[in-house]
N, C-alpha and C positions, 0 to 999 in steps of 0.2 A: 245626449241621454237614448236608455238603448230599454224597450219595452220585450217583455215576454208575448209573443205568441203561442197564443196556443192550438192545440194539431187537432181539429175535432174529424175523427175519420167516419164515415158511414155509408164502407163499402158494406156494410152486414145489412143494412136497410136499403138507402137508394141504389146503391152498385148490383142488386135483387132486381132493380127491377128494368136490368138492361139486358137483353132479348139471350135466352143460355146462360143465364148467370146465377140460376136462382139455386141456391142450397140447402142441406137437411143440417138438422142442429150439426150432426158431428162434423161437416166439412165447415161449419160457423167457426165454431170451436179451432181449428186448423189452423184459422183465421188470424182470432183475432189469438191466439200464441202468439203469432207474427208479431202482430200486430202489439202487442204487450214488449215484445222484445225489441223493437224499434225505437219506443219508448212515447207514444202516439198518448197526445196528454184525454185525453175521449176517443171511445167507443160507443158510434151509440149502433146497439144491436142488432134492434128490431122494432117491430110494431107490433107488439104483444093481443090485442086486439083482434089482432087481420087473422090468427091463426093458433089452433094446440103447435103448428110445429116453430111460430115466430113466439109463445109464448117461453117457449123449455128453452128456446136459442137466448133469449133474456137473461132468464133464471140461470143459465147453466156459468152465461159466463159472465155475468157479479158474480158466482160464486171461482168461476177461472180468477179472477181480476187482483181480487183482494185490492191493496191500499194502491199497485201500481197506477191505473188509471180508475176516472170517474165511466161509470156505465149509464146508460141513455137509453129510455125507450120514449116510443112516435106518440101520441095521441088525436085526435081530432079535439078539436074544443068542447067535448063529452065528454059530461061525467062517468058513464059505464069505458070507457076507453083509459079515463086521469086511474079508476081503481084497478083496473087489470094490468098496468103498468107498473101502479106499487106495488101490486102482489107480486108481480113477475121479479121485481126490482129486491124486493125481501132479500135477498139472499147476495145481494154489492154491501159494500163496507161505501163506496162512495157513489151511493144515486143521484140521478138528475131525471127527470122526468120531463120529454121539450113535449109542450102544449101549445096552440096556435089557432088561426084560422087562417080567411083572406083580407086583405085589403084594400083590393084591387075594385076601380066601377067596375068590371068585369063580373070579379070576382063576385062582387056586395050582389050588382044584378043578376048573373046569368045563374051561379054555384050556388052559391045560399041562399038568395032572396030575401034578403034584410037591410033595413037602414043602416046610417051609417053608426047613428044612438045605438040602437042593437047590435053591431057590430062591437061595440066598445063595451057596450054594457059584456058581452061576452066573455071576452079581452080580459075585463078584468077577474070577470068569475071564477076561467078555466085556471088564471094563475092564483089565486086564491083556494081553490079548491085543491089543486095540487101544491099548495102548502101545507093542508094537513098533515101529508103524507111526507114531503124531503124537503129538507131549505132548497135544491140548488134546484133551479126549476126555470127553465129556459122556453119563449117564448118566442115564438116564430110567424113571422107576419106573413103569409102566401103569399107572392108575386105583388110584392114591393115596390120590383123595377117599377111596377107600370098601377104607383099608386101617386095620391094626390102629395105631395110636398107637408103638410101643413095637416090635412087627415090623419098622416103618418107620423109626424109628429106627437100629433093628440093621440091615438093607438100606442105608443111607445112610450109616454110620457104616462096615461095609468097605467101601464102595465107593471114601468120601475116602481111607480110608485104604490101598487099593490104587495109590491114584493120578488117580482122577476131577478131573476140576479145576471141572467144571459138575458141579451134580447138579437136574434135571428134575421137578419136583413138580406132575405133572399132575390136572388132574378132569377125567378121560380118556371117565367119560359124563355127565358134565352134571349129576352127582348134588351137589356141593356148595350150603350156604347159604353165605354174605358172612365173617360172625362165627364158621363150624366154620372154614370153608378157613383163613382168620389164624388159630387155633386153632393151626392143622394146624401149620403154617409158624413159629410162635411156638418150639411142641414141640422143632422138629426144633432152632432156632437155638440154644434154649435144654438141648438134650438129647448134639448129635452133636458130640465134642470135632474141634476144629480146622475146622468148618463156613464160620467167619471167612474160613483161606485161601480159601475157595473159590467159585468162582456159583452163587449159587441160583434159576434159573428157574422162574417157573409157567408152564403152558400149562393155560386153560380156557377151555371149551364153553360153548354158551351155550346151551339148552337150556333156562333156568331166567330165560334173557334178563337176565342178570346173568353174562356176560365180562367185562368194564368191571372191575363193582365186586368181582368175586372175585379177579382181576390185581392191581391197586392196596391190596386188603385183606392178597395177598401181599406186596408191596411195602411197605407200612403196614407189617407185622411182618416184614421180613429181609429178601425174594426180593432181588435184586439186576439181573436179569435175566427181562425180560416176554415171552411170546412170542405173536406174531400174525397178522396176515393180511390183506393188503388187506382195506376193505369187508365184514371179520370172513367171509372167503368159509372153507367147509369144510364137513365130516362131517355129518351132520343138519343142526342147526339154526348149525352153523358158530361162529368161532374169535373169543377178545378180537379185536374190530376194532383196526388200527394204528393211525390216525387219531383212533380215541379215546381212548386213551392215552397218546397223544404230547399 
């Protein structure tokens, strides 16, 4: 049996977090044109609320892409972020809002200062809020690589029920080893009702030099989208490299 594995390129968003890789809108458009020519399935064009430049980049890449690929804008699980992304994506024929929040004990305690129940409520709300604007909503479970397995299942179940079309399971801190990451994806595939009806995405970092292997273990265990960047550009040691996984 064969499966279609979607290539989600985030060079223009996460790749920009690599030192020296910041780009203006014109530079982003040049790269976006090449990504379209290569046939990537999704371009994450920026984080619209972060700056006027990112807003403009998402808007212009949406116009450029037409029907050729999905154009995605990143947000936090905050209404004003989602509003801004939706505005930027009005030019896109195939828009996607990518929203979410941290799900690990460390993120809940140190970054978000919220309980698990509050996290679940915020996750449901951000997906439903984004669905008011676009049909295609991706939810990221930030720091999923360090989250409790059963809590991660709970969060993903609730966002799938809320209408998420894509669920992103990132190894945000580059913490995971391949076998463990594969088990985590398999556990979700076995325990989330309806997960077979959504795209399961993996977003891995190269801190231990294994981003490609992590992504492939995710696919082996059921993932159907890989998030990557050209030459592995990205924060810290970088992301999964597009040219390696392809």
